[in-house]
N, C-alpha and C positions, 0 to 999 in steps of 0.2 A: 503492498501499498504506500509506503515511503519512497519507493525508490516514482513505483507511479502516478503519484501525484505531483514528483519532482519531476520526472519526466515530458507528464503532460505539461503545465503550470511554461516549461524553458519549453518548449514545444510552440505554445502559445506567441509567449513574449517573442523568440523569436520570426514571429511571424509581422507580430508585430511593431516589430524595429523596424521591420522591413519597407514596408510600409510609413512611419513614424517618425524617421530618424533622423531630418530632416528640422522637425518640430523642435520647440524653444521652447517647455514650458511643465512648470512637473503634472503627474501622471498618479491617479490614485489607483488602486484595486484595494476592490473590495474583496471579501473575501466571508461567506457566512458562518456560523459559530461552530463549523462541525470541522472546521480548517483547523489542520493543522501548519503552527508558523516556519517551523524549522524547516521547512524541502523547499515552500515560498525563503526563505530567508538565504537558501545556502547558494539557492541557482543564483539569485544577485549577486556573492561575493567567488560564486568557485567560475561561473559559466563567462567562456573566454567573451563574447561573441556577446552577449547580455550587457557583461562589464565595459565594452571596447563604447559603447552607447551608453550608457544611463545606468546610474550607481544607487543605490537607497540610503534613502532619505532617513528611513524610522520604518518603526511600528507604533500605530497607534490602534488603542483596543477601547471599543465601548463597554462598558458594562452599566448595565440592568438594578436600579437602584434593590430596583420594589423585587423578582423575584435571581438576583444573582445568587446569595447566598445558599439558595437550589441546588444552581449549577456549581459550585465550588466544594459545595461540600457532597457532591454526588457521589458516594463509595461504588468504583468501578471495581470488575475482577484482579486478582493479583498479577501486577505485572502490565496492567492494561491504563495507559494515564488517561485523563482528563484532560478535554480539552482544553475547557473553559479557564483551567486553572495553568495548563500552557499557555493558554495565548494571553494572561496576562504576564507571566512571569515571563516572555522575551520581546514586553512591549515596554519602546520609548515616552510611552505617552498615554495615558490611560485618562478616559471622558468619563465619568459617575453621573447618568444621565439620569432624565426621570426622580430628578432630587421631590422636585414636587411634588410626589407623593408619599416621601414615607419622613417625620419624625427627624430631631436632630439625633434624639436616642438611637431611633434606626440606622440612619446616615452611618453612626462608629463604625458599627460590626461590616458592614461590606470592603470600609475604608481599611478600617485595622486591619482583615485580611489579607484584603490584595498586600501593602506597604508586609507586613510578613511573608509574601510568596517573592516581591517581587523589592528592597530597599533602594532601588535603584531609581523607576520607571517618576513622572512629576505627572500629580494628579488633579483636575480640574474639575473644578463639578459645573452641571448646564443643570437648565433650564427649556425645558422647551425647543429642545435640541441646537438651544445660541450656544456655537464656540468661537471666539477668537480665530482666526487661520495662523494666529501666529506661531499658535499652541500645535496644529497641524504639520504648516510647510515649513521648513528650512529648522527640522527640527537637528541633522548634523546626528545622530545613535549611531551613526558607523562612520563616521568622523572622527583618526585620532588626534590632527589635531583643537578638539573642544573634550579628550577626554578628562583631561587634568579639571574640567568646570563643570564636569558630569557628576567626576566618583568626588564623595562627600563623606568623609567617615569620624566619628568621632565616640571617646571612650562609651556617652551612653548608648547609640548605636549596633556599639558590638556587642553592649553585655546585652541590649532585647535579640539581638538576631541569632545568638548565642542560646541564648531561653529558651526561642520557638524552638527552635530546632530543634530542642532536645527534647519535647513536649509535642512533635511535629511525629515523633519519628513512632509512634502508636497506630500511626492511618498513614493509611497508604495516599492518597490523593494529597495527604495533608501531609504532606513526605518532601514537595517539593519549601521551598525557603530559601533566605538571600542568607549569604555568612559573609562581616565585613569582618575585617583582619587590619589592626594598625599595628606599625614596631618602625623599629624608631632601626638609626643603625643601614650600612651602608651593604651591596649586594655583591656577591661574584656573578659577570652577566652569564658566563657557561652555566653557572650551578643554579643558577634562578629556572633560564633554559629551560635546559632538561631537567626539573622541578615538574615545570609549567606544561611539555608536555608526556609525561609520566601522568599528571594528576588528569590530563586530556583524554593518553590512553584504559588509563583503571576507570575511568567513571564514565567513556563514552556518551551516548543520549541520553543521557541521568546527566551531564553539564550541561546547563543551557548557556547561557551564557556568562563574559565574565572582561570588566577591567581593571585596570589598574594605575596605580604611577607608584615607580620606583628609584630608587636614592642608589647605583651604583659604584663600586666602588673605583678609581679613577679618571674618577670624569662629574663634571661641576653640573653639566649636563644630566634631568629628571631623564630615565624611560616608559614612556606611555605603550602598551597593551592593551586590546580586546577581544575577543576571542566569541560565538559564537558554537557550539558543541568540538569539531573536532576544526574549526578553522583558525587559522592563531596570527593574529597583524598587530607590530608594532615600530617604533622610531625615536626616536632621543626628541624631548620634550626643553620646558623653558629650564633656563642651568637655574642653578639655585643662589642666594645671595651668598656673598663670605660669612652674615654671620648667622644661617638658616641652619636650623635641625633636620638632617635624615633622619627624611620619615615615610617609609612605603604604605602608600594604603591599596589595598584588591578587596573588590568588590565577587563576590562567587551565586552564579542563579543555579542550584537545580535540584534534583532529585537526590535522598538520604545523603545527604553533604555533612563530612567527617569534619568537623570545624577542628576540633582535637590535631585531627590527622592535619589537615591546614595550613592550621598554622605552627605547628613542629616542623614539614616539610619545609617553608618559607624560614624558618629564623634557621635555619638549618645551609642557610644558606649564602648565614653571614660571612663579611669578611671578621 
Protein backbone atom coordinates (compact mmCIF):
# COMPACT_ATOMS: atom_id res chain seq x y z
CA UNK A 1 0.00 0.00 0.00
CA UNK A 2 2.84 2.37 0.91
CA UNK A 3 4.63 1.69 -2.39
CA UNK A 4 1.42 1.84 -4.45
CA UNK A 5 0.39 5.22 -3.02
CA UNK A 6 3.86 6.67 -3.52
CA UNK A 7 4.06 5.34 -7.10
CA UNK A 8 0.57 6.63 -7.97
CA UNK A 9 1.19 10.06 -6.49
CA UNK A 10 4.61 10.27 -8.17
CA UNK A 11 3.04 9.48 -11.54
CA UNK A 12 0.32 12.06 -10.89
CA UNK A 13 2.95 14.69 -10.11
CA UNK A 14 5.03 13.81 -13.16
CA UNK A 15 2.01 14.34 -15.40
CA UNK A 16 1.09 17.58 -13.63
CA UNK A 17 4.66 18.88 -13.97
CA UNK A 18 4.61 18.17 -17.69
CA UNK A 19 1.72 20.63 -18.14
CA UNK A 20 2.35 23.11 -15.32
CA UNK A 21 6.15 23.38 -15.02
CA UNK A 22 6.20 26.90 -16.52
CA UNK A 23 3.61 28.33 -14.13
CA UNK A 24 4.97 30.18 -11.10
CA UNK A 25 2.54 29.91 -8.20
CA UNK A 26 2.09 27.63 -5.16
CA UNK A 27 0.24 24.34 -5.57
CA UNK A 28 -1.99 22.95 -2.85
CA UNK A 29 -2.54 19.18 -2.81
CA UNK A 30 -5.58 18.25 -0.68
CA UNK A 31 -5.85 14.70 0.71
CA UNK A 32 -8.64 12.92 2.54
CA UNK A 33 -8.49 11.78 6.15
CA UNK A 34 -7.40 8.33 4.95
CA UNK A 35 -4.20 9.52 3.28
CA UNK A 36 -0.79 8.54 4.67
CA UNK A 37 1.57 11.54 4.66
CA UNK A 38 4.89 9.64 4.48
CA UNK A 39 4.82 8.39 0.84
CA UNK A 40 3.62 11.79 -0.38
CA UNK A 41 6.41 13.62 1.47
CA UNK A 42 9.03 11.11 0.29
CA UNK A 43 7.95 11.64 -3.31
CA UNK A 44 8.76 15.35 -3.04
CA UNK A 45 12.06 14.65 -1.30
CA UNK A 46 13.40 11.76 -3.38
CA UNK A 47 11.85 11.94 -6.87
CA UNK A 48 14.45 13.67 -9.06
CA UNK A 49 11.97 14.91 -11.66
CA UNK A 50 9.61 16.33 -9.05
CA UNK A 51 12.39 18.03 -7.04
CA UNK A 52 13.74 19.58 -10.24
CA UNK A 53 10.62 21.70 -10.69
CA UNK A 54 8.97 22.01 -7.29
CA UNK A 55 9.81 21.80 -3.60
CA UNK A 56 7.69 20.81 -0.65
CA UNK A 57 6.86 23.91 1.40
CA UNK A 58 5.13 22.18 4.29
CA UNK A 59 2.37 19.91 5.52
CA UNK A 60 -0.79 21.53 6.88
CA UNK A 61 -3.22 19.37 8.84
CA UNK A 62 -6.82 20.42 9.50
CA UNK A 63 -8.20 19.11 12.80
CA UNK A 64 -11.94 19.05 13.53
CA UNK A 65 -12.07 20.05 17.21
CA UNK A 66 -15.58 18.68 17.63
CA UNK A 67 -14.78 15.11 16.53
CA UNK A 68 -10.97 14.85 16.50
CA UNK A 69 -10.53 13.00 19.80
CA UNK A 70 -12.65 10.12 18.54
CA UNK A 71 -10.19 9.64 15.66
CA UNK A 72 -7.00 10.39 17.58
CA UNK A 73 -7.92 7.95 20.36
CA UNK A 74 -9.14 5.20 18.03
CA UNK A 75 -7.28 2.00 18.90
CA UNK A 76 -6.01 0.13 15.85
CA UNK A 77 -4.85 -3.50 15.67
CA UNK A 78 -1.26 -4.15 16.70
CA UNK A 79 1.29 -2.75 14.21
CA UNK A 80 -1.44 -0.76 12.40
CA UNK A 81 -0.89 3.00 12.56
CA UNK A 82 -3.68 5.45 13.30
CA UNK A 83 -3.84 7.65 10.18
CA UNK A 84 -5.17 10.66 12.10
CA UNK A 85 -2.24 10.50 14.52
CA UNK A 86 0.21 10.21 11.61
CA UNK A 87 -1.24 13.30 9.94
CA UNK A 88 -0.74 15.31 13.12
CA UNK A 89 2.79 13.90 13.57
CA UNK A 90 3.97 14.96 10.10
CA UNK A 91 2.39 18.42 10.16
CA UNK A 92 4.30 21.71 10.08
CA UNK A 93 1.12 23.70 10.61
CA UNK A 94 -2.07 22.53 12.33
CA UNK A 95 -5.40 24.32 12.02
CA UNK A 96 -7.95 23.69 14.77
CA UNK A 97 -11.28 24.11 13.00
CA UNK A 98 -14.85 24.38 14.32
CA UNK A 99 -13.73 26.03 17.56
CA UNK A 100 -17.13 27.72 17.66
CA UNK A 101 -18.69 24.31 18.35
CA UNK A 102 -16.68 23.55 21.49
CA UNK A 103 -16.03 25.29 24.80
CA UNK A 104 -12.61 26.54 25.92
CA UNK A 105 -12.31 23.55 28.25
CA UNK A 106 -13.22 21.12 25.46
CA UNK A 107 -10.71 22.78 23.14
CA UNK A 108 -7.84 22.12 25.55
CA UNK A 109 -8.19 18.33 25.19
CA UNK A 110 -7.37 18.07 21.45
CA UNK A 111 -4.80 20.86 21.77
CA UNK A 112 -2.89 18.97 24.47
CA UNK A 113 -3.16 15.71 22.55
CA UNK A 114 -1.78 17.35 19.41
CA UNK A 115 1.09 18.99 21.29
CA UNK A 116 2.01 15.66 22.88
CA UNK A 117 2.18 14.04 19.44
CA UNK A 118 3.92 16.88 17.62
CA UNK A 119 5.88 19.42 19.64
CA UNK A 120 7.22 21.20 16.55
CA UNK A 121 4.07 22.19 14.67
CA UNK A 122 2.60 25.69 14.85
CA UNK A 123 -1.08 25.62 15.84
CA UNK A 124 -3.77 28.10 14.81
CA UNK A 125 -7.43 28.20 15.81
CA UNK A 126 -10.01 28.85 13.09
CA UNK A 127 -13.64 29.85 13.32
CA UNK A 128 -15.84 29.29 10.25
CA UNK A 129 -12.75 28.27 8.27
CA UNK A 130 -11.10 31.71 8.41
CA UNK A 131 -7.30 31.31 8.29
CA UNK A 132 -4.62 33.79 7.28
CA UNK A 133 -2.93 32.60 4.06
CA UNK A 134 0.47 33.46 5.55
CA UNK A 135 -0.07 30.61 7.99
CA UNK A 136 -0.42 27.97 5.27
CA UNK A 137 1.83 29.39 2.53
CA UNK A 138 5.54 30.09 2.80
CA UNK A 139 5.84 27.59 5.64
CA UNK A 140 9.41 26.54 4.83
CA UNK A 141 8.97 23.32 6.75
CA UNK A 142 11.71 21.61 4.74
CA UNK A 143 14.11 24.56 4.35
CA UNK A 144 17.35 23.92 6.22
CA UNK A 145 17.99 27.65 6.65
CA UNK A 146 14.81 27.88 8.75
CA UNK A 147 15.49 24.95 11.06
CA UNK A 148 17.09 27.17 13.73
CA UNK A 149 14.02 29.39 13.95
CA UNK A 150 11.69 26.35 14.07
CA UNK A 151 13.39 24.31 16.80
CA UNK A 152 12.52 25.76 20.22
CA UNK A 153 13.39 23.48 23.11
CA UNK A 154 13.76 24.32 26.80
CA UNK A 155 13.99 22.34 30.00
CA UNK A 156 10.27 22.40 30.71
CA UNK A 157 9.43 21.21 27.22
CA UNK A 158 11.96 18.41 27.49
CA UNK A 159 10.49 17.17 30.78
CA UNK A 160 6.98 17.33 29.39
CA UNK A 161 7.90 15.32 26.29
CA UNK A 162 9.61 12.67 28.40
CA UNK A 163 6.70 12.40 30.83
CA UNK A 164 4.15 12.02 28.06
CA UNK A 165 6.31 9.51 26.24
CA UNK A 166 6.37 7.08 29.17
CA UNK A 167 2.67 7.55 29.72
CA UNK A 168 1.93 6.79 26.08
CA UNK A 169 3.83 3.51 25.89
CA UNK A 170 0.79 1.63 27.22
CA UNK A 171 -1.40 2.29 24.15
CA UNK A 172 -0.67 1.45 20.53
CA UNK A 173 -2.01 4.66 18.98
CA UNK A 174 -0.80 6.98 21.73
CA UNK A 175 2.74 5.62 21.30
CA UNK A 176 3.32 8.40 18.75
CA UNK A 177 4.95 11.31 20.54
CA UNK A 178 7.65 13.93 20.29
CA UNK A 179 10.90 13.78 22.26
CA UNK A 180 12.94 16.95 22.77
CA UNK A 181 16.57 16.90 23.87
CA UNK A 182 18.85 19.71 25.04
CA UNK A 183 22.51 18.92 25.58
CA UNK A 184 25.39 21.32 26.25
CA UNK A 185 28.83 20.71 24.77
CA UNK A 186 30.56 20.22 21.41
CA UNK A 187 29.88 17.15 19.27
CA UNK A 188 32.10 15.16 16.93
CA UNK A 189 30.56 15.44 13.45
CA UNK A 190 31.42 11.91 12.34
CA UNK A 191 30.15 10.41 15.58
CA UNK A 192 26.84 12.26 15.53
CA UNK A 193 26.40 11.54 11.81
CA UNK A 194 26.89 7.79 12.44
CA UNK A 195 24.54 7.94 15.43
CA UNK A 196 21.75 9.64 13.48
CA UNK A 197 21.93 7.07 10.70
CA UNK A 198 21.87 4.25 13.28
CA UNK A 199 18.71 5.78 14.77
CA UNK A 200 17.16 5.89 11.29
CA UNK A 201 18.16 2.29 10.58
CA UNK A 202 16.89 0.96 13.91
CA UNK A 203 13.60 2.89 14.02
CA UNK A 204 12.75 2.58 10.33
CA UNK A 205 9.24 3.75 9.51
CA UNK A 206 8.55 4.40 13.20
CA UNK A 207 10.69 7.54 13.01
CA UNK A 208 8.48 10.15 11.33
CA UNK A 209 10.40 13.43 11.53
CA UNK A 210 13.44 14.96 13.20
CA UNK A 211 15.08 18.36 13.32
CA UNK A 212 18.07 19.67 15.16
CA UNK A 213 20.73 22.30 15.75
CA UNK A 214 24.16 20.91 16.58
CA UNK A 215 27.32 22.54 17.98
CA UNK A 216 30.37 20.84 16.50
CA UNK A 217 33.91 20.57 17.72
CA UNK A 218 36.53 22.63 15.80
CA UNK A 219 33.81 24.71 14.12
CA UNK A 220 32.28 28.09 14.96
CA UNK A 221 29.28 27.29 12.79
CA UNK A 222 26.26 25.40 14.02
CA UNK A 223 25.10 22.43 12.00
CA UNK A 224 21.39 22.10 11.19
CA UNK A 225 19.64 18.95 10.01
CA UNK A 226 16.20 17.56 9.35
CA UNK A 227 14.88 14.20 8.32
CA UNK A 228 11.74 12.38 7.24
CA UNK A 229 11.91 8.65 7.96
CA UNK A 230 14.97 7.39 6.02
CA UNK A 231 15.74 10.75 4.35
CA UNK A 232 18.27 12.94 6.18
CA UNK A 233 19.65 16.31 5.08
CA UNK A 234 21.92 18.84 6.77
CA UNK A 235 24.13 21.88 6.24
CA UNK A 236 26.15 24.50 8.17
CA UNK A 237 24.07 27.03 10.07
CA UNK A 238 24.72 30.34 11.80
CA UNK A 239 28.05 31.18 13.43
CA UNK A 240 28.22 30.93 17.23
CA UNK A 241 29.15 34.09 19.15
CA UNK A 242 32.48 34.16 21.03
CA UNK A 243 30.77 34.01 24.44
CA UNK A 244 27.85 31.85 23.34
CA UNK A 245 27.28 28.48 25.01
CA UNK A 246 27.60 25.37 22.88
CA UNK A 247 24.09 23.93 23.04
CA UNK A 248 22.54 21.13 20.97
CA UNK A 249 18.78 21.01 20.45
CA UNK A 250 17.01 18.09 18.80
CA UNK A 251 13.38 17.10 18.30
CA UNK A 252 12.26 13.62 17.25
CA UNK A 253 8.69 12.67 16.33
CA UNK A 254 7.85 9.00 16.01
CA UNK A 255 6.35 5.84 17.37
CA UNK A 256 7.61 4.18 20.56
CA UNK A 257 10.59 6.51 20.89
CA UNK A 258 13.03 5.68 23.68
CA UNK A 259 13.95 9.05 25.15
CA UNK A 260 16.59 7.59 27.47
CA UNK A 261 18.36 5.81 24.60
CA UNK A 262 18.25 8.93 22.40
CA UNK A 263 19.77 11.08 25.15
CA UNK A 264 22.46 8.49 25.83
CA UNK A 265 23.29 8.21 22.13
CA UNK A 266 23.66 11.97 21.71
CA UNK A 267 25.83 12.33 24.81
CA UNK A 268 28.04 9.57 23.45
CA UNK A 269 28.92 11.90 20.57
CA UNK A 270 30.27 14.65 22.84
CA UNK A 271 33.98 15.41 22.55
